[in-house]
N, C-alpha and C positions, 0 to 999 in steps of 0.2 A: 769865409767869414770873417769878418773885420773883429781887431783885439777887443773893442768896444763891446760888442755883442758876445766873444767869449767870455770877458770876464763875469758880465751880466749872467750869463747861462750857468756858467761855473759857479757863481755864488749862491744861484739859485739850487741848484743839484747837490751842492755839498750843505746846504742849508746855513750858510754862514752870511753875515753881513759884511761889506766892505771893510770895518772894522776889524772883525774878526780873522778876514783872510788876510788883512797886512800882518797881523801878529803872527799868522801861520807861517808867511812868508819870510818873516824878519824884515818887514820894511815899513816904511812910516803911511799914513794914512792918508797923507798927501801925493806919497807916491801913487798909490792904488787910483786915488782920484785924477792923477795925471795921466796915467795909463788908461781909465776909462773915457777920457775926452775923446770927442770926436776930431779925427786927424786934421780937419781943418784948424783946429784951435791951436791959438799961439803957445800955449801951455801942454798941449798934448807931448807926450813922450813914449817911445817904441817899449815895450817890454822887453827886457833880456831874454834869450833864449832859456837861460837857466830858470827863470819864473815861471815861463810857460811850461817846462817840462816838470818843474814841482806841482802846479796845478794838476796838471795830467796825471802824476803818481797821486795826487790826493784824490783824483776822480776814481782812478781804478780801485783806490782801495774802498772807495764809497760802492762802486759796482761791485766789488766781491763779498760786502755787507749784503747788499740789496738780492745778489744771486742765494744766498745763505739763507735769506728770509722767504725765497721764491718771489720776488718782485722782479720778472724778467723783463718786463715791459720798460722800468725805469732804469733797468740794467742796459737794456738795449739803447735808449736814449744818452746814456753817458758815453755809451761805445760810438754813437754816432758824432757824439759834440767832440770827441778826440778825433775821429775822422776826419772831421771839419778843419781842425786846426793843424792836424800833422800829417802830411805826405805819407810818411812810412805806416800810420795806422790805418791810412785810408786803405793801400795796397793790401795789408793785412786783414783788413774787415773784410776785403771784395774777396780774398782768397777763402776765406772762413765763409763766408754767405755762399760762394760757388760751390764749395766741398758739402756742405750741407745739402744745397739744393740737388747735386748730384746723388746723395745718399738717399734723398727722399723719393729719388727716383726709382731705386732699385728695387 
């Protein structure tokens, strides 16, 4: 998943417009705009790992809220988003999925 798609989906899952996401991250709106440009754009900038991890942490908090409300499908969508952007999360998700599959067969 590219950075542009990640920002778009994270913004939607968090229910935050880019302006609010920028404030939460402590960056300017222009920075978010540059991160959300296509990579072919001359103004495109790569998101620092710290920003990606902070967004993932915000998504984890949102996922916990959704689980508490019983919205498993939305929580799984957030889990999938995190797995697409972070290889370590993908591995953890696959281990969890595998364990759940084995447990359901018992």
